[in-house]
C-alpha positions as CSV (number, residue, x, y, z in Angstrom):
1,X,-51.5,-2.8,54.3
2,X,-50.7,0.2,56.1
3,X,-53.7,1.1,58.6
4,X,-55.0,4.8,58.0
5,X,-57.3,6.8,60.1
6,X,-57.8,10.5,59.2
7,X,-59.7,12.4,61.7
8,X,-60.1,15.9,63.1
9,X,-61.4,16.8,66.9
10,X,-62.8,20.1,67.8
11,X,-62.7,21.8,71.2
12,X,-64.2,25.4,72.3
13,X,-63.5,26.9,75.7
14,X,-65.5,29.7,76.6
15,X,-65.7,32.1,79.9
16,X,-69.1,31.8,81.7
17,X,-70.0,33.4,84.9
18,X,-66.2,34.0,85.8
19,X,-65.1,30.3,84.9
20,X,-63.8,28.9,81.7
21,X,-65.8,25.8,80.6
22,X,-65.8,23.4,77.9
23,X,-68.6,24.8,75.4
24,X,-67.9,22.2,72.8
25,X,-65.8,19.0,72.4
26,X,-66.1,16.7,69.5
27,X,-64.0,13.9,69.5
28,X,-62.8,12.0,66.4
29,X,-61.5,8.8,65.3
30,X,-59.1,7.3,67.9
31,X,-58.5,10.8,69.5
32,X,-60.6,11.3,72.8
33,X,-61.0,14.7,74.8
34,X,-61.4,14.1,78.8
35,X,-62.4,17.3,80.8
36,X,-62.1,16.5,84.5
37,X,-63.2,19.4,86.9
38,X,-60.2,21.5,88.2
39,X,-60.3,23.4,91.5
40,X,-59.7,26.9,89.7
41,X,-61.1,28.8,87.1
42,X,-59.5,27.5,84.2
43,X,-60.8,24.5,81.7
44,X,-58.7,21.4,81.8
45,X,-58.6,19.0,78.9
46,X,-56.5,16.0,78.4
47,X,-56.0,14.4,75.0
48,X,-56.2,10.6,74.8
49,X,-56.0,7.9,72.2
50,X,-57.7,4.7,71.7
51,X,-54.9,2.1,71.6
52,X,-52.6,4.3,73.5
53,X,-50.9,5.8,70.7
54,X,-50.3,6.4,66.6
55,X,-50.3,3.5,64.3
56,X,-50.1,2.9,60.5
57,X,-50.9,6.0,58.6
58,X,-52.9,7.8,61.2
59,X,-53.6,11.7,60.6
60,X,-55.2,13.0,63.4
61,X,-55.8,17.0,64.2
62,X,-57.4,19.0,67.0
63,X,-58.8,22.5,66.2
64,X,-59.1,24.5,69.3
65,X,-61.0,27.7,70.0
66,X,-60.2,29.5,73.3
67,X,-62.6,32.5,73.4
68,X,-62.2,35.9,74.9
69,X,-61.0,35.8,78.4
70,X,-61.1,32.0,78.8
71,X,-58.1,30.0,79.9
72,X,-57.4,26.3,78.9
73,X,-54.8,23.9,80.2
74,X,-54.5,21.3,77.5
75,X,-52.4,18.0,78.3
76,X,-52.3,14.5,77.5
77,X,-53.5,11.3,79.5
78,X,-49.9,9.8,79.2
79,X,-46.7,10.2,76.5
80,X,-47.8,10.4,73.0
81,X,-46.6,7.1,71.6
82,X,-45.7,6.4,67.8
83,X,-45.8,2.9,67.3
84,X,-43.3,0.5,65.1
85,X,-43.7,1.2,61.4
86,X,-46.0,4.0,61.9
87,X,-46.0,6.7,59.3
88,X,-48.2,9.2,61.2
89,X,-49.3,12.9,61.3
90,X,-50.7,15.0,64.0
91,X,-51.6,18.7,64.1
92,X,-52.8,21.1,66.7
93,X,-54.6,24.4,65.3
94,X,-55.5,26.9,67.9
95,X,-56.9,30.3,68.2
96,X,-56.8,32.2,71.4
97,X,-59.2,35.3,71.3
98,X,-58.7,38.4,73.3
99,X,-57.7,38.3,76.7
100,X,-57.4,34.5,76.4
101,X,-54.8,32.2,77.7
102,X,-53.6,28.6,76.6
103,X,-51.3,26.2,78.4
104,X,-50.4,23.6,76.0
105,X,-48.2,21.1,78.1
106,X,-48.7,17.6,77.0
107,X,-46.6,14.6,78.2
108,X,-43.4,14.1,75.9
109,X,-43.7,12.5,72.3
110,X,-42.2,8.8,72.3
111,X,-41.4,7.3,68.8
112,X,-40.6,3.6,68.7
113,X,-37.9,2.2,66.6
114,X,-38.8,2.4,62.9
115,X,-41.4,5.1,63.5
116,X,-42.0,8.2,61.8
117,X,-43.8,11.2,62.8
118,X,-44.8,14.6,61.2
119,X,-46.0,17.1,63.9
120,X,-47.6,20.4,63.3
121,X,-48.6,23.0,65.9
122,X,-50.1,26.4,65.0
123,X,-51.1,28.9,67.3
124,X,-53.0,32.2,66.6
125,X,-53.1,34.7,69.4
126,X,-55.1,37.9,69.5
127,X,-52.9,41.0,70.4
128,X,-53.4,40.7,74.0
129,X,-54.0,36.8,74.4
130,X,-51.1,34.5,76.0
131,X,-49.5,31.2,75.5
132,X,-47.2,28.9,76.9
133,X,-46.4,25.7,74.7
134,X,-44.2,22.9,76.0
135,X,-43.2,20.7,73.5
136,X,-41.1,17.8,74.5
137,X,-39.4,14.7,72.9
138,X,-38.1,11.6,74.2
139,X,-35.3,9.5,72.8
140,X,-37.6,6.4,72.6
141,X,-38.0,3.0,74.7
142,X,-34.3,3.4,76.0
143,X,-34.7,0.6,78.3
144,X,-35.6,-1.6,75.2
145,X,-32.4,-0.2,73.6
146,X,-34.3,2.1,71.2
147,X,-32.7,5.3,71.7
148,X,-33.2,7.7,69.0
149,X,-33.8,4.9,66.8
150,X,-36.9,6.1,65.1
151,X,-37.0,6.5,61.2
152,X,-38.0,10.4,61.2
153,X,-39.5,12.8,63.3
154,X,-40.6,16.3,61.6
155,X,-42.0,19.1,63.8
156,X,-43.1,22.6,62.8
157,X,-44.1,25.2,65.2
158,X,-45.7,28.4,64.6
159,X,-47.1,31.3,66.6
160,X,-49.0,34.4,65.1
161,X,-49.7,37.4,67.4
162,X,-52.5,39.7,66.0
163,X,-51.7,40.0,62.1
164,X,-48.0,39.0,62.6
165,X,-46.1,36.0,62.3
166,X,-44.1,35.9,65.6
167,X,-42.5,32.6,65.5
168,X,-42.1,30.1,62.8
169,X,-39.5,27.0,63.5
170,X,-39.0,23.5,62.2
171,X,-37.1,20.4,63.3
172,X,-36.0,17.6,61.4
173,X,-34.4,14.6,62.8
174,X,-33.7,11.6,60.4
175,X,-30.9,9.2,59.8
176,X,-30.0,10.4,56.2
177,X,-28.3,13.4,58.0
178,X,-26.4,11.3,60.0
179,X,-27.2,8.9,62.9
180,X,-29.7,10.5,64.9
181,X,-28.5,9.0,68.3
182,X,-24.7,10.1,67.6
183,X,-25.8,13.6,66.6
184,X,-27.7,14.0,70.0
185,X,-24.9,13.1,72.0
186,X,-26.0,12.6,75.7
187,X,-29.4,13.9,75.4
188,X,-32.3,11.6,76.2
189,X,-34.8,14.0,75.9
190,X,-35.3,17.7,74.6
191,X,-37.8,20.3,75.0
192,X,-38.9,23.6,73.3
193,X,-40.8,25.9,75.8
194,X,-42.6,28.9,74.0
195,X,-44.0,31.9,76.4
196,X,-45.8,34.8,75.0
197,X,-48.2,37.5,76.0
198,X,-49.1,39.6,79.1
199,X,-50.6,37.1,81.6
200,X,-47.5,34.9,81.3
201,X,-44.9,37.6,81.3
202,X,-43.5,36.8,84.6
203,X,-43.1,33.1,83.5
204,X,-40.9,34.2,80.5
205,X,-38.9,36.7,83.0
206,X,-38.3,33.7,85.1
207,X,-37.2,31.4,82.4
208,X,-34.7,34.1,81.1
209,X,-33.3,34.4,84.5
210,X,-32.9,30.7,85.2
211,X,-31.0,30.6,81.8
212,X,-28.8,33.8,82.2
213,X,-25.1,33.5,82.1
214,X,-22.6,31.4,79.9
215,X,-24.5,29.4,77.2
216,X,-25.9,26.8,77.6
217,X,-26.3,26.8,81.3
218,X,-26.3,23.5,83.3
219,X,-29.1,22.8,85.6
220,X,-29.2,19.5,87.3
221,X,-27.2,17.8,84.6
222,X,-29.8,19.5,81.9
223,X,-28.7,22.2,79.4
224,X,-31.1,25.0,78.9
225,X,-30.9,28.1,76.8
226,X,-33.4,30.9,76.5
227,X,-33.7,34.1,74.3
228,X,-35.8,37.1,75.1
229,X,-38.6,37.9,72.3
230,X,-40.7,41.1,72.1
231,X,-43.5,39.2,73.0
232,X,-42.1,36.8,75.7
233,X,-39.3,34.0,75.6
234,X,-38.2,31.0,74.1
235,X,-36.2,28.1,76.0
236,X,-34.5,25.0,74.8
237,X,-33.7,22.2,77.3
238,X,-31.8,18.9,76.6
239,X,-31.5,16.3,79.4
240,X,-29.8,13.3,79.6
241,X,-33.3,11.4,80.8
242,X,-36.9,12.1,80.4
243,X,-37.3,12.4,84.2
244,X,-34.6,14.9,84.4
245,X,-36.2,16.6,81.6
246,X,-39.4,16.9,83.6
247,X,-38.1,17.9,86.6
248,X,-36.2,21.0,85.1
249,X,-39.5,22.0,83.3
250,X,-41.7,21.5,86.5
251,X,-38.9,23.5,88.7
252,X,-39.5,26.6,86.4
253,X,-43.1,26.2,85.1
254,X,-45.3,24.1,87.6
255,X,-45.8,26.8,90.5
256,X,-46.3,29.8,88.1
257,X,-48.8,27.7,85.8
258,X,-50.6,26.4,88.9
259,X,-51.0,29.8,90.1
260,X,-52.4,31.0,87.0
261,X,-54.9,27.9,86.8
262,X,-56.0,28.2,90.3
263,X,-55.0,24.8,91.0
264,X,-52.1,22.3,90.3
265,X,-52.9,19.8,87.5
266,X,-50.0,17.7,88.5
267,X,-50.8,17.4,92.3
268,X,-52.5,14.1,91.8
269,X,-50.1,12.8,89.0
270,X,-46.7,13.5,90.6
């Protein structure tokens, strides 16, 4: 019998006395929300899971409200693991009100051999709200010979700005379309980065500048492309290893994101 857990967690971030705070947090099922105190004015929340990852038919969602003027840094306690034989679903549904900012930067998703994951992320931004979303995927447990060996990975990412759909994209990696490892070539990890809104305009400009020139551009063995959008930028990165991918992302995002938050969330991790 396949284990099943369906649960929806909720998180609300508010601006109080010039500082963003967790106004409400309700964990659900195995999904836990950890909120350490950062040194800046933003709220920091890390997603964690009892058992360390997704099993069976887990169907977990997180609903987020970032209220007017508030800033949230949302990350994860560790990589999001999808264990063998899992047929799981995850969802993030976030609303960012006027002048609010959401930095969604979790660790990469790692699907074990034989696993399947359906991931959905939907961001609804007020016209003057801002978003940085880092969506990274690893090849799997490469040291154990599991390189792109999962059964299926389907992702969908949407961004609404005001009343308009600004971005809608989906990706499906499944062996019925050809061996995944062969189609991924030398890539051991990939990422999509979405930067939208006025507070992160300089980050979008920096990413576009880094990727300028012949496409795709090679930086430290990673391939990077970026395209400008009316609201910001989209970048895509492929690297031979997870470590190389994270290094390239950090090189372009860590300093400006830390400046925006008023403190560096990675100072005590990396």
